[in-house]
N, CA, C and O atoms as CSV, one atom per row, in Angstrom:
chain,resi,resn,atom,element,x,y,z
A,1,MET,N,N,142.414,39.678,117.590
A,1,MET,CA,C,140.893,39.948,117.269
A,1,MET,C,C,140.503,41.201,116.779
A,1,MET,O,O,141.023,42.107,117.431
A,2,THR,N,N,139.739,41.608,115.817
A,2,THR,CA,C,139.663,42.671,115.204
A,2,THR,C,C,138.133,43.244,116.219
A,2,THR,O,O,137.296,42.421,116.588
A,3,PRO,N,N,138.040,44.408,116.465
A,3,PRO,CA,C,136.985,44.918,117.260
A,3,PRO,C,C,135.803,45.141,116.168
A,3,PRO,O,O,135.887,45.722,115.086
A,4,PRO,N,N,134.796,44.579,116.698
A,4,PRO,CA,C,133.460,45.087,115.984
A,4,PRO,C,C,133.298,46.294,115.165
A,4,PRO,O,O,133.869,47.295,115.598
A,5,ALA,N,N,132.691,46.399,114.158
A,5,ALA,CA,C,132.416,47.905,113.592
A,5,ALA,C,C,131.281,48.377,114.284
A,5,ALA,O,O,130.338,47.663,114.623
A,6,SER,N,N,131.405,49.835,114.533
A,6,SER,CA,C,130.677,50.502,115.154
A,6,SER,C,C,129.137,50.576,114.200
A,6,SER,O,O,129.126,50.459,112.975
A,7,SER,N,N,128.305,50.721,114.766
A,7,SER,CA,C,126.883,51.027,114.088
A,7,SER,C,C,126.905,52.242,113.206
A,7,SER,O,O,126.065,52.336,112.310
A,8,THR,N,N,127.771,53.146,113.386
A,8,THR,CA,C,127.936,54.143,112.711
A,8,THR,C,C,128.966,53.928,111.306
A,8,THR,O,O,128.918,54.517,110.226
A,9,ASP,N,N,129.515,53.293,111.586
A,9,ASP,CA,C,130.636,52.743,110.232
A,9,ASP,C,C,129.573,51.604,109.471
A,9,ASP,O,O,129.536,51.573,108.241
A,10,ARG,N,N,128.775,50.740,110.235
A,10,ARG,CA,C,128.043,49.996,109.313
A,10,ARG,C,C,127.054,50.732,108.608
A,10,ARG,O,O,126.836,50.492,107.421
A,11,ARG,N,N,126.256,51.861,109.417
A,11,ARG,CA,C,125.441,52.490,108.617
A,11,ARG,C,C,126.002,53.226,107.367
A,11,ARG,O,O,125.385,53.348,106.309
A,12,ALA,N,N,127.262,53.707,107.625
A,12,ALA,CA,C,127.849,54.456,106.306
A,12,ALA,C,C,127.908,53.536,105.335
A,12,ALA,O,O,127.517,53.784,104.195
A,13,ASP,N,N,128.504,52.153,105.765
A,13,ASP,CA,C,128.917,51.212,104.574
A,13,ASP,C,C,127.529,50.764,103.620
A,13,ASP,O,O,127.529,50.535,102.411
A,14,ASP,N,N,126.423,50.723,104.519
A,14,ASP,CA,C,125.069,50.481,104.209
A,14,ASP,C,C,124.742,51.410,103.139
A,14,ASP,O,O,124.426,51.028,102.013
A,15,TYR,N,N,124.827,52.796,103.536
A,15,TYR,CA,C,124.469,53.676,102.600
A,15,TYR,C,C,125.214,54.066,101.235
A,15,TYR,O,O,124.762,54.603,100.224
A,16,THR,N,N,126.771,53.525,101.606
A,16,THR,CA,C,127.354,53.436,100.260
A,16,THR,C,C,126.609,52.703,99.097
A,16,THR,O,O,126.288,53.162,98.001
A,17,VAL,N,N,126.391,51.298,99.669
A,17,VAL,CA,C,125.753,50.622,98.935
A,17,VAL,C,C,124.565,51.180,98.309
A,17,VAL,O,O,124.489,51.052,97.087
A,18,VAL,N,N,123.542,51.826,98.976
A,18,VAL,CA,C,122.492,52.448,98.666
A,18,VAL,C,C,122.744,53.553,97.550
A,18,VAL,O,O,122.042,53.677,96.546
A,19,TRP,N,N,123.773,54.284,97.846
A,19,TRP,CA,C,124.183,55.563,96.870
A,19,TRP,C,C,124.613,55.021,95.459
A,19,TRP,O,O,124.274,55.465,94.362
A,20,LYS,N,N,125.359,54.060,95.712
A,20,LYS,CA,C,125.689,53.178,94.294
A,20,LYS,C,C,124.645,52.730,93.435
A,20,LYS,O,O,124.777,52.883,92.221
A,21,GLU,N,N,123.630,52.200,93.906
A,21,GLU,CA,C,122.481,51.779,93.308
A,21,GLU,C,C,121.460,52.831,93.033
A,21,GLU,O,O,121.034,52.910,91.881
A,22,PHE,N,N,120.982,53.704,94.005
A,22,PHE,CA,C,120.035,54.780,93.509
A,22,PHE,C,C,120.548,56.218,93.549
A,22,PHE,O,O,119.776,57.151,93.766
A,23,GLY,N,N,121.984,56.411,93.318
A,23,GLY,CA,C,122.284,57.713,93.430
A,23,GLY,C,C,121.983,58.643,92.233
A,23,GLY,O,O,121.868,59.861,92.365
A,24,ARG,N,N,121.868,58.024,91.119
A,24,ARG,CA,C,121.288,58.664,89.879
A,24,ARG,C,C,120.189,59.027,90.205
A,24,ARG,O,O,119.905,60.215,90.054
A,25,VAL,N,N,119.312,58.192,90.708
A,25,VAL,CA,C,117.805,58.627,90.629
A,25,VAL,C,C,117.720,59.584,91.870
A,25,VAL,O,O,116.796,60.395,91.918
A,26,LEU,N,N,118.709,59.516,92.937
A,26,LEU,CA,C,118.362,60.716,93.905
A,26,LEU,C,C,118.800,62.354,93.207
A,26,LEU,O,O,118.298,63.426,93.545
A,27,LYS,N,N,119.622,62.188,92.404
A,27,LYS,CA,C,120.268,63.379,91.770
A,27,LYS,C,C,118.921,63.816,90.715
A,27,LYS,O,O,118.569,64.995,90.719
A,28,GLU,N,N,118.442,63.154,90.125
A,28,GLU,CA,C,117.189,63.461,89.651
A,28,GLU,C,C,116.129,63.889,90.066
A,28,GLU,O,O,115.432,64.655,89.401
A,29,GLY,N,N,115.772,63.407,91.417
A,29,GLY,CA,C,114.842,63.724,92.448
A,29,GLY,C,C,115.366,65.201,92.618
A,29,GLY,O,O,114.419,65.969,92.787
A,30,ALA,N,N,116.511,65.786,92.622
A,30,ALA,CA,C,116.905,66.996,93.155
A,30,ALA,C,C,116.215,68.059,92.357
A,30,ALA,O,O,115.759,69.110,92.806
A,31,ILE,N,N,116.198,67.616,91.017
A,31,ILE,CA,C,115.766,68.165,89.889
A,31,ILE,C,C,114.363,68.271,89.599
A,31,ILE,O,O,113.923,69.255,89.004
A,32,GLU,N,N,113.579,67.257,90.007
A,32,GLU,CA,C,111.977,66.921,89.793
A,32,GLU,C,C,111.339,67.107,90.938
A,32,GLU,O,O,110.110,67.109,90.885
A,33,ASP,N,N,111.910,67.278,92.063
A,33,ASP,CA,C,110.897,67.261,93.278
A,33,ASP,C,C,111.486,68.529,94.089
A,33,ASP,O,O,112.156,68.285,95.092
A,34,VAL,N,N,111.262,69.909,93.693
A,34,VAL,CA,C,111.871,70.846,94.007
A,34,VAL,C,C,111.361,71.139,95.431
A,34,VAL,O,O,112.109,71.875,96.075
A,35,GLY,N,N,110.076,70.655,96.155
A,35,GLY,CA,C,109.656,70.867,97.353
A,35,GLY,C,C,110.828,69.798,98.442
A,35,GLY,O,O,110.743,69.898,99.666
A,36,ASN,N,N,111.519,69.148,98.003
A,36,ASN,CA,C,112.477,68.221,98.609
A,36,ASN,C,C,113.727,68.229,98.305
A,36,ASN,O,O,114.518,67.364,98.683
A,37,LYS,N,N,114.009,69.184,97.612
A,37,LYS,CA,C,115.404,69.499,96.853
A,37,LYS,C,C,116.401,69.671,98.133
A,37,LYS,O,O,117.409,68.985,97.960
A,38,GLU,N,N,116.413,70.259,99.149
A,38,GLU,CA,C,117.086,70.502,100.487
A,38,GLU,C,C,117.268,69.165,100.891
A,38,GLU,O,O,118.401,68.689,100.957
A,39,ARG,N,N,116.221,68.488,101.179
A,39,ARG,CA,C,116.148,67.004,101.868
A,39,ARG,C,C,117.143,66.306,101.090
A,39,ARG,O,O,118.190,65.857,101.557
A,40,ILE,N,N,116.751,66.225,99.797
A,40,ILE,CA,C,117.656,65.335,98.675
A,40,ILE,C,C,118.985,65.634,98.775
A,40,ILE,O,O,119.790,64.703,98.769
A,41,ALA,N,N,119.501,67.172,98.901
A,41,ALA,CA,C,120.751,67.236,98.762
A,41,ALA,C,C,121.641,67.009,99.756
A,41,ALA,O,O,122.871,66.969,99.711
A,42,ASN,N,N,120.740,66.838,100.840
A,42,ASN,CA,C,121.726,66.082,102.312
A,42,ASN,C,C,121.861,64.476,102.017
A,42,ASN,O,O,122.644,63.808,102.693
A,43,LEU,N,N,121.181,63.965,101.128
A,43,LEU,CA,C,121.481,62.489,100.924
A,43,LEU,C,C,122.558,62.392,100.080
A,43,LEU,O,O,123.315,61.453,100.327
A,44,MET,N,N,122.905,63.260,98.944
A,44,MET,CA,C,123.947,63.190,97.967
A,44,MET,C,C,125.185,62.893,98.163
A,44,MET,O,O,125.773,63.580,98.999
A,45,ARG,N,N,125.956,61.788,97.459
A,45,ARG,CA,C,127.286,61.849,97.686
A,45,ARG,C,C,128.262,62.219,96.669
A,45,ARG,O,O,127.712,62.170,95.569
A,46,PHE,N,N,129.394,62.543,96.590
A,46,PHE,CA,C,130.017,63.165,95.635
A,46,PHE,C,C,131.696,62.609,95.749
A,46,PHE,O,O,132.255,62.343,96.814
A,47,ALA,N,N,132.252,62.524,94.530
A,47,ALA,CA,C,133.928,62.323,94.808
A,47,ALA,C,C,134.212,63.804,94.614
A,47,ALA,O,O,133.478,64.645,94.095
A,48,SER,N,N,135.832,64.003,95.309
A,48,SER,CA,C,135.951,65.106,95.412
A,48,SER,C,C,137.475,65.148,95.585
A,48,SER,O,O,138.052,64.088,95.828
A,49,THR,N,N,138.291,66.479,95.461
A,49,THR,CA,C,139.666,66.179,95.244
A,49,THR,C,C,140.040,66.097,96.414
A,49,THR,O,O,141.258,66.276,96.418
A,50,HIS,N,N,139.516,65.854,97.819
A,50,HIS,CA,C,139.650,65.366,99.051
A,50,HIS,C,C,139.353,63.801,99.077
A,50,HIS,O,O,139.988,63.089,99.855
A,51,ASP,N,N,138.558,63.359,98.377
A,51,ASP,CA,C,138.417,61.568,98.126
A,51,ASP,C,C,138.023,61.388,96.814
A,51,ASP,O,O,136.840,61.411,96.474
A,52,GLU,N,N,139.310,61.139,95.765
A,52,GLU,CA,C,138.696,60.958,94.159
A,52,GLU,C,C,138.259,59.773,93.786
A,52,GLU,O,O,137.814,59.586,92.654
A,53,ASP,N,N,138.350,58.670,94.854
A,53,ASP,CA,C,138.260,57.432,94.412
A,53,ASP,C,C,136.870,56.906,94.828
A,53,ASP,O,O,136.416,55.926,94.237
A,54,ASN,N,N,136.324,57.373,95.597
A,54,ASN,CA,C,134.917,57.236,96.180
A,54,ASN,C,C,134.012,58.600,96.170
A,54,ASN,O,O,134.361,59.753,96.423
A,55,GLU,N,N,132.436,57.966,95.704
A,55,GLU,CA,C,131.637,59.143,95.944
A,55,GLU,C,C,130.827,58.801,97.621
A,55,GLU,O,O,129.839,58.149,97.958
A,56,THR,N,N,131.732,59.530,98.276
A,56,THR,CA,C,131.388,59.566,99.873
A,56,THR,C,C,131.392,60.830,100.390
A,56,THR,O,O,131.151,60.974,101.588
A,57,VAL,N,N,131.624,61.771,99.694
A,57,VAL,CA,C,131.594,63.252,100.367
A,57,VAL,C,C,130.405,63.724,100.489
A,57,VAL,O,O,129.959,63.932,99.360
A,58,SER,N,N,129.516,64.052,101.453
A,58,SER,CA,C,128.304,64.653,101.551
A,58,SER,C,C,128.369,66.293,101.234
A,58,SER,O,O,129.534,66.675,101.351
A,59,LEU,N,N,127.666,67.122,100.951
A,59,LEU,CA,C,127.672,68.403,100.892
A,59,LEU,C,C,127.912,69.048,102.312
A,59,LEU,O,O,128.650,70.009,102.528
A,60,GLN,N,N,127.247,68.434,103.143
A,60,GLN,CA,C,127.717,69.055,104.599
A,60,GLN,C,C,128.985,68.683,104.871
A,60,GLN,O,O,129.690,69.550,105.388
A,61,ALA,N,N,129.507,67.534,104.643
A,61,ALA,CA,C,131.144,67.488,104.956
A,61,ALA,C,C,131.934,68.295,104.362
A,61,ALA,O,O,132.895,68.784,104.956
A,62,TYR,N,N,131.630,68.590,102.968
A,62,TYR,CA,C,132.267,69.517,102.290
A,62,TYR,C,C,132.351,70.689,102.863
A,62,TYR,O,O,133.371,71.281,103.217
A,63,VAL,N,N,131.099,71.060,102.959
A,63,VAL,CA,C,131.073,72.883,103.564
A,63,VAL,C,C,131.521,72.827,105.027
A,63,VAL,O,O,131.588,73.925,105.581
A,64,GLY,N,N,131.848,71.727,105.770
A,64,GLY,CA,C,132.469,71.782,106.938
A,64,GLY,C,C,133.745,71.941,106.920
A,64,GLY,O,O,134.304,72.637,107.768
A,65,ARG,N,N,134.448,71.275,105.877
A,65,ARG,CA,C,135.806,71.547,105.706
A,65,ARG,C,C,136.491,72.810,104.974
A,65,ARG,O,O,137.663,73.142,104.800
A,66,MET,N,N,135.165,73.407,104.599
A,66,MET,CA,C,135.729,74.753,103.481
A,66,MET,C,C,136.198,75.829,104.486
A,66,MET,O,O,135.702,75.978,105.603
A,67,PRO,N,N,137.231,76.582,103.954
A,67,PRO,CA,C,138.045,77.718,104.833
A,67,PRO,C,C,136.945,78.635,105.273
A,67,PRO,O,O,136.008,78.617,104.475
A,68,GLU,N,N,136.780,79.388,106.242
A,68,GLU,CA,C,135.918,80.503,106.574
A,68,GLU,C,C,135.778,81.431,105.448
A,68,GLU,O,O,134.721,82.033,105.257
A,69,ALA,N,N,136.926,81.584,104.608
A,69,ALA,CA,C,136.979,82.797,103.563
A,69,ALA,C,C,136.014,82.229,102.393
A,69,ALA,O,O,135.277,82.898,101.669
A,70,GLN,N,N,136.151,81.215,102.392
A,70,GLN,CA,C,135.634,80.433,100.787
A,70,GLN,C,C,134.021,80.529,100.667
A,70,GLN,O,O,133.402,79.831,101.470
A,71,LYS,N,N,133.283,81.296,99.775
A,71,LYS,CA,C,132.404,81.428,99.536
A,71,LYS,C,C,131.442,80.608,98.566
A,71,LYS,O,O,130.231,80.833,98.559
A,72,TYR,N,N,132.010,79.681,97.774
A,72,TYR,CA,C,131.485,78.919,97.020
A,72,TYR,C,C,131.753,77.497,97.235
A,72,TYR,O,O,132.747,77.191,97.892
A,73,ILE,N,N,130.878,76.467,96.692
A,73,ILE,CA,C,130.967,75.070,96.519
A,73,ILE,C,C,131.442,74.897,95.330
A,73,ILE,O,O,130.636,75.069,94.416
A,74,TYR,N,N,132.910,74.501,94.951
A,74,TYR,CA,C,133.207,74.718,93.802
A,74,TYR,C,C,133.074,72.954,93.424
A,74,TYR,O,O,133.115,72.004,94.206
A,75,TYR,N,N,132.884,72.967,91.763
A,75,TYR,CA,C,132.670,71.625,91.287
A,75,TYR,C,C,133.326,71.599,89.991
A,75,TYR,O,O,133.968,72.580,89.617
A,76,LEU,N,N,133.215,70.538,89.261
A,76,LEU,CA,C,133.763,70.268,88.186
A,76,LEU,C,C,132.952,69.216,87.478
A,76,LEU,O,O,132.664,68.222,88.145
A,77,VAL,N,N,132.585,69.272,86.373
A,77,VAL,CA,C,131.656,68.310,85.627
A,77,VAL,C,C,132.679,67.548,84.586
A,77,VAL,O,O,133.747,68.126,84.383
A,78,ALA,N,N,132.496,66.572,84.057
A,78,ALA,CA,C,133.397,65.845,83.316
A,78,ALA,C,C,132.351,64.535,82.644
A,78,ALA,O,O,131.269,64.278,83.171
A,79,GLU,N,N,132.742,63.965,81.713
A,79,GLU,CA,C,132.116,62.810,81.189
A,79,GLU,C,C,132.394,61.588,82.125
A,79,GLU,O,O,131.776,60.527,82.037
A,80,ASN,N,N,133.512,61.875,83.145
A,80,ASN,CA,C,133.708,60.610,84.125
A,80,ASN,C,C,134.662,61.195,85.017
A,80,ASN,O,O,135.357,62.192,84.823
A,81,LEU,N,N,134.593,60.271,86.257
A,81,LEU,CA,C,135.363,60.730,87.529
A,81,LEU,C,C,137.213,60.868,86.841
A,81,LEU,O,O,137.872,61.853,87.173
A,82,THR,N,N,137.724,59.978,86.078
A,82,THR,CA,C,138.845,59.810,85.826
A,82,THR,C,C,139.134,61.127,84.927
A,82,THR,O,O,140.257,61.632,84.927
A,83,THR,N,N,138.123,61.632,84.201
A,83,THR,CA,C,138.644,63.169,83.431
A,83,THR,C,C,138.658,64.163,84.350
A,83,THR,O,O,139.532,65.028,84.410
A,84,ALA,N,N,137.528,64.055,85.219
A,84,ALA,CA,C,137.521,64.878,86.004
A,84,ALA,C,C,138.702,65.471,86.978
A,84,ALA,O,O,139.037,66.643,87.150
A,85,SER,N,N,139.250,64.188,87.591
A,85,SER,CA,C,140.334,64.076,88.653
A,85,SER,C,C,141.550,64.680,87.720
A,85,SER,O,O,142.436,65.351,88.250
A,86,ALA,N,N,141.550,64.410,86.299
A,86,ALA,CA,C,142.844,64.747,85.517
A,86,ALA,C,C,142.981,66.236,84.936
A,86,ALA,O,O,143.933,66.836,84.438
A,87,SER,N,N,141.382,66.666,85.252
A,87,SER,CA,C,141.431,68.307,84.904
A,87,SER,C,C,142.457,69.392,84.837
A,87,SER,O,O,142.863,69.719,85.953
A,88,PRO,N,N,142.912,69.949,83.974
A,88,PRO,CA,C,143.968,71.213,84.322
A,88,PRO,C,C,143.281,72.048,85.028
A,88,PRO,O,O,143.967,72.617,85.878
A,89,HIS,N,N,141.965,72.404,84.999
A,89,HIS,CA,C,141.338,73.464,85.863
A,89,HIS,C,C,141.609,73.198,87.321
A,89,HIS,O,O,141.758,74.208,88.008
A,90,LEU,N,N,141.701,72.022,87.928
A,90,LEU,CA,C,141.997,71.594,89.366
A,90,LEU,C,C,143.408,72.404,89.729
A,90,LEU,O,O,143.791,72.376,90.898
A,91,GLU,N,N,144.080,73.034,88.855
A,91,GLU,CA,C,145.614,73.059,89.419
A,91,GLU,C,C,145.785,74.178,90.468
A,91,GLU,O,O,146.386,74.100,91.539
A,92,ILE,N,N,145.194,75.137,89.988
A,92,ILE,CA,C,144.852,76.327,91.317
A,92,ILE,C,C,144.355,75.891,92.281
A,92,ILE,O,O,144.851,76.261,93.345
A,93,PHE,N,N,143.259,74.996,92.329
A,93,PHE,CA,C,142.577,74.648,93.636
A,93,PHE,C,C,143.486,73.817,94.406
A,93,PHE,O,O,143.593,73.997,95.619
A,94,THR,N,N,144.223,72.821,93.731
A,94,THR,CA,C,145.340,72.211,94.549
A,94,THR,C,C,146.431,73.000,94.988
A,94,THR,O,O,147.134,72.783,95.975
A,95,ALA,N,N,146.506,73.805,94.290
A,95,ALA,CA,C,147.682,74.656,94.893
A,95,ALA,C,C,147.241,75.438,95.862
A,95,ALA,O,O,148.091,75.811,96.670
A,96,LYS,N,N,145.920,75.867,96.039
A,96,LYS,CA,C,145.690,76.772,97.279
A,96,LYS,C,C,145.056,75.788,98.473
A,96,LYS,O,O,144.750,76.250,99.572
A,97,GLY,N,N,144.876,74.209,98.086
A,97,GLY,CA,C,144.388,73.540,98.925
A,97,GLY,C,C,143.004,73.586,99.260
A,97,GLY,O,O,142.602,73.438,100.414
A,98,VAL,N,N,142.128,73.825,98.094
A,98,VAL,CA,C,140.716,74.126,98.167
A,98,VAL,C,C,140.010,72.919,97.459
A,98,VAL,O,O,140.215,72.633,96.279
A,99,GLU,N,N,139.169,72.247,98.280
A,99,GLU,CA,C,138.477,71.055,97.894
A,99,GLU,C,C,137.499,71.224,96.634
A,99,GLU,O,O,136.831,72.255,96.701
A,100,VAL,N,N,137.297,70.523,95.630
A,100,VAL,CA,C,136.537,70.635,94.691
A,100,VAL,C,C,135.701,69.349,94.355
A,100,VAL,O,O,136.297,68.315,94.051
A,101,LEU,N,N,134.376,69.392,94.402
A,101,LEU,CA,C,133.734,68.433,94.019
A,101,LEU,C,C,133.836,67.874,92.552
A,101,LEU,O,O,133.834,68.703,91.642
A,102,LEU,N,N,133.936,66.389,92.214
A,102,LEU,CA,C,134.176,66.001,91.014
A,102,LEU,C,C,132.911,64.944,90.525
A,102,LEU,O,O,132.590,63.846,90.978
A,103,LEU,N,N,132.374,65.702,89.474
A,103,LEU,CA,C,130.791,64.967,88.936
A,103,LEU,C,C,131.129,64.361,87.577
A,103,LEU,O,O,131.650,64.996,86.659
A,104,GLY,N,N,130.736,62.895,87.528
A,104,GLY,CA,C,131.142,62.391,86.376
A,104,GLY,C,C,130.112,61.678,85.959
A,104,GLY,O,O,130.300,60.820,85.096
A,105,ASP,N,N,128.739,61.917,86.536
A,105,ASP,CA,C,127.442,61.482,86.082
A,105,ASP,C,C,126.825,62.046,84.958
A,105,ASP,O,O,126.984,63.266,84.911
A,106,ALA,N,N,126.123,61.530,83.964
A,106,ALA,CA,C,125.590,62.513,82.823
A,106,ALA,C,C,124.764,63.372,83.302
A,106,ALA,O,O,124.576,64.443,82.724
A,107,VAL,N,N,124.106,63.031,84.489
A,107,VAL,CA,C,123.012,63.994,84.966
A,107,VAL,C,C,123.397,65.007,85.780
A,107,VAL,O,O,122.592,65.890,86.077
A,108,ASP,N,N,124.750,65.007,86.270
A,108,ASP,CA,C,125.352,66.195,86.795
A,108,ASP,C,C,125.052,67.461,86.531
A,108,ASP,O,O,124.577,68.361,87.224
A,109,GLU,N,N,125.440,67.389,85.300
A,109,GLU,CA,C,125.323,68.845,84.622
A,109,GLU,C,C,124.198,69.590,84.419
A,109,GLU,O,O,124.094,70.810,84.293
A,110,TRP,N,N,123.149,68.513,84.394
A,110,TRP,CA,C,121.885,68.830,84.289
A,110,TRP,C,C,121.290,69.228,85.980
A,110,TRP,O,O,120.379,70.048,86.088
A,111,MET,N,N,121.774,68.702,86.983
A,111,MET,CA,C,121.457,68.418,88.239
A,111,MET,C,C,121.859,69.729,89.090
A,111,MET,O,O,121.149,70.178,89.990
A,112,VAL,N,N,123.100,70.287,88.684
A,112,VAL,CA,C,123.780,71.242,89.662
A,112,VAL,C,C,123.116,72.821,89.646
A,112,VAL,O,O,122.965,73.538,90.636
A,113,PRO,N,N,122.753,73.161,88.179
A,113,PRO,CA,C,122.021,74.483,88.464
A,113,PRO,C,C,120.919,74.078,89.214
A,113,PRO,O,O,120.657,74.928,90.065
A,114,HIS,N,N,120.108,73.039,89.241
A,114,HIS,CA,C,119.023,73.102,90.103
A,114,HIS,C,C,118.989,73.242,91.636
A,114,HIS,O,O,118.089,73.736,92.316
A,115,LEU,N,N,120.340,72.622,92.103
A,115,LEU,CA,C,120.662,72.898,93.378
A,115,LEU,C,C,121.069,74.027,94.027
A,115,LEU,O,O,121.022,74.104,95.255
A,116,ASP,N,N,121.630,75.286,93.037
A,116,ASP,CA,C,122.034,76.471,93.275
A,116,ASP,C,C,122.524,76.730,94.417
A,116,ASP,O,O,123.463,77.526,94.441
A,117,GLU,N,N,122.108,76.224,95.514
A,117,GLU,CA,C,122.887,76.567,96.916
A,117,GLU,C,C,122.728,75.336,98.355
A,117,GLU,O,O,121.841,74.482,98.365
A,118,PHE,N,N,123.491,75.447,99.180
A,118,PHE,CA,C,123.371,74.579,100.081
A,118,PHE,C,C,123.985,75.186,101.207
A,118,PHE,O,O,125.109,75.685,101.177
A,119,GLU,N,N,123.163,75.136,102.310
A,119,GLU,CA,C,123.588,75.979,103.678
A,119,GLU,C,C,124.248,77.317,103.227
A,119,GLU,O,O,125.355,77.625,103.669
A,120,GLY,N,N,123.581,78.108,102.356
A,120,GLY,CA,C,123.993,79.573,102.227
A,120,GLY,C,C,124.969,80.017,101.302
A,120,GLY,O,O,125.210,81.196,101.045
A,121,LYS,N,N,125.712,78.677,100.645
A,121,LYS,CA,C,126.916,78.599,99.802
A,121,LYS,C,C,126.382,78.150,98.534
A,121,LYS,O,O,125.745,77.097,98.532
A,122,THR,N,N,126.566,78.874,97.310
A,122,THR,CA,C,126.189,78.811,96.045
A,122,THR,C,C,127.212,78.104,95.603
A,122,THR,O,O,128.283,78.190,96.203
A,123,PHE,N,N,127.060,77.138,94.290
A,123,PHE,CA,C,127.797,76.305,93.673
A,123,PHE,C,C,128.335,77.113,92.481
A,123,PHE,O,O,127.679,78.014,91.959
A,124,LYS,N,N,129.513,76.759,92.094
A,124,LYS,CA,C,130.495,77.627,91.020
A,124,LYS,C,C,131.253,76.793,90.359
A,124,LYS,O,O,132.240,76.438,91.004
A,125,SER,N,N,131.146,76.297,89.192
A,125,SER,CA,C,131.926,75.449,88.018
A,125,SER,C,C,133.257,75.989,88.094
A,125,SER,O,O,133.320,77.177,87.777
A,126,VAL,N,N,134.398,75.409,88.447
A,126,VAL,CA,C,135.670,75.867,88.321
A,126,VAL,C,C,136.152,76.049,86.569
A,126,VAL,O,O,137.223,76.540,86.213
A,127,THR,N,N,135.404,75.685,85.923
A,127,THR,CA,C,135.509,75.718,84.494
A,127,THR,C,C,135.079,77.180,83.828
A,127,THR,O,O,135.432,77.557,82.710
A,128,ARG,N,N,134.324,77.847,84.660
A,128,ARG,CA,C,133.537,79.107,83.985
A,128,ARG,C,C,134.219,80.290,84.386
A,128,ARG,O,O,133.452,81.244,84.518
A,129,GLY,N,N,135.512,80.553,84.640
A,129,GLY,CA,C,136.139,81.873,84.877
A,129,GLY,C,C,135.455,82.223,86.287
A,129,GLY,O,O,134.661,81.538,86.932
A,130,ASP,N,N,136.082,83.700,86.629
A,130,ASP,CA,C,135.578,84.589,87.408
A,130,ASP,C,C,135.373,83.910,88.802
A,130,ASP,O,O,134.352,84.086,89.467
A,131,LEU,N,N,136.641,82.951,89.281
A,131,LEU,CA,C,136.431,82.138,90.319
A,131,LEU,C,C,136.394,82.504,91.987
A,131,LEU,O,O,135.985,81.903,92.981
A,132,GLU,N,N,137.014,83.755,91.754
A,132,GLU,CA,C,136.651,84.909,93.131
A,132,GLU,C,C,137.762,83.973,94.079
A,132,GLU,O,O,137.388,83.987,95.252
A,133,LEU,N,N,138.660,83.399,93.940
A,133,LEU,CA,C,139.372,82.667,94.848
A,133,LEU,C,C,140.137,83.386,96.154
A,133,LEU,O,O,140.419,82.952,97.271
A,134,GLY,N,N,140.340,84.639,95.528
A,134,GLY,CA,C,140.721,85.776,96.715
A,134,GLY,C,C,141.854,85.193,97.187
A,134,GLY,O,O,142.647,84.687,96.394
A,135,ASP,N,N,142.073,85.186,98.501
A,135,ASP,CA,C,143.059,85.042,99.266
A,135,ASP,C,C,142.954,83.594,99.974
A,135,ASP,O,O,143.434,83.349,101.081
A,136,LEU,N,N,142.271,82.695,99.186
A,136,LEU,CA,C,142.084,81.379,99.981
A,136,LEU,C,C,143.237,80.448,99.721
A,136,LEU,O,O,143.578,80.140,98.579
A,137,GLY,N,N,143.828,80.009,100.813
A,137,GLY,CA,C,145.066,79.014,100.644
A,137,GLY,C,C,146.208,79.975,100.643
A,137,GLY,O,O,147.270,79.488,100.256
A,138,GLU,N,N,146.224,81.136,100.964
A,138,GLU,CA,C,147.467,81.722,100.641
A,138,GLU,C,C,148.017,81.731,102.170
A,138,GLU,O,O,147.230,81.802,103.113
A,139,ASP,N,N,149.131,81.671,102.311
A,139,ASP,CA,C,149.758,81.857,103.891
A,139,ASP,C,C,149.963,83.416,103.736
A,139,ASP,O,O,149.933,84.136,102.738
A,140,ASP,N,N,150.227,83.739,105.351
A,140,ASP,CA,C,150.444,85.309,105.387
A,140,ASP,C,C,151.964,85.202,105.179
A,140,ASP,O,O,152.420,84.263,105.832
A,141,LYS,N,N,152.609,85.668,104.685
A,141,LYS,CA,C,154.094,85.646,104.434
A,141,LYS,C,C,154.866,87.259,104.790
A,141,LYS,O,O,154.932,88.269,104.090
A,142,SER,N,N,155.384,86.973,106.173
A,142,SER,CA,C,155.880,88.268,106.817
A,142,SER,C,C,157.133,88.828,106.267
A,142,SER,O,O,157.540,89.970,106.479
A,143,ASP,N,N,157.735,87.887,105.512
A,143,ASP,CA,C,159.006,88.390,104.619
A,143,ASP,C,C,158.526,89.232,103.269
A,143,ASP,O,O,159.294,89.958,102.638
A,144,ASP,N,N,157.376,89.055,102.987
A,144,ASP,CA,C,156.867,89.705,101.760
A,144,ASP,C,C,156.753,91.117,101.856
A,144,ASP,O,O,156.896,91.894,100.911
A,145,ALA,N,N,156.419,91.505,103.356
A,145,ALA,CA,C,156.241,92.777,103.847
A,145,ALA,C,C,157.633,93.657,103.914
A,145,ALA,O,O,157.804,94.875,103.876
A,146,ASP,N,N,158.587,92.526,104.034
A,146,ASP,CA,C,159.907,93.423,104.217
A,146,ASP,C,C,160.466,93.696,102.838
A,146,ASP,O,O,161.368,94.531,102.763
A,147,SER,N,N,160.040,93.092,101.728
A,147,SER,CA,C,160.711,92.803,100.531
A,147,SER,C,C,160.061,94.189,99.671
A,147,SER,O,O,158.872,94.500,99.735
A,148,PRO,N,N,161.120,94.956,98.846
A,148,PRO,CA,C,160.754,96.369,98.334
A,148,PRO,C,C,159.595,96.047,97.209
A,148,PRO,O,O,159.722,94.959,96.649
A,149,GLU,N,N,158.629,96.758,96.865
A,149,GLU,CA,C,157.640,97.062,95.862
A,149,GLU,C,C,158.271,97.309,94.634
A,149,GLU,O,O,159.237,98.072,94.659
A,150,ALA,N,N,157.904,96.790,93.501
A,150,ALA,CA,C,158.412,97.638,92.107
A,150,ALA,C,C,157.300,98.629,91.955
A,150,ALA,O,O,156.093,98.569,92.190
A,151,ASP,N,N,158.088,99.558,91.487
A,151,ASP,CA,C,157.502,101.131,91.109
A,151,ASP,C,C,156.679,100.686,89.837
A,151,ASP,O,O,156.047,101.520,89.188
């Protein structure tokens, strides 16, 4: 016998249905309703390199998973999610284990500049150079310290 779904699971499933129906409207709301932009941003869901198949990642969850050294919320806008997830721009982020939001709605390119920041983290497109990845995702390699440096 399968245990009953918790109320949290049911609410998440219910919200997924709401997001699929009204997500684009909420994204437009973040542009049009400046006074409620932050509240609307909390309601948004995105696909990401962490979960490419579904638009279930909240900005709060994304920020919560960010490494401490990460300064930006990285995103990639494309004509659809399939194109976004296949972008060569993601290679360096995948190699470093850095999550990227995948945006495939027509309104996304217009919406993201209006969000500008969430919980003190600014948004940065992975397609626009100057990514400032620094040491993100790099392991400390003690054997590198022992290797001679080139002159």
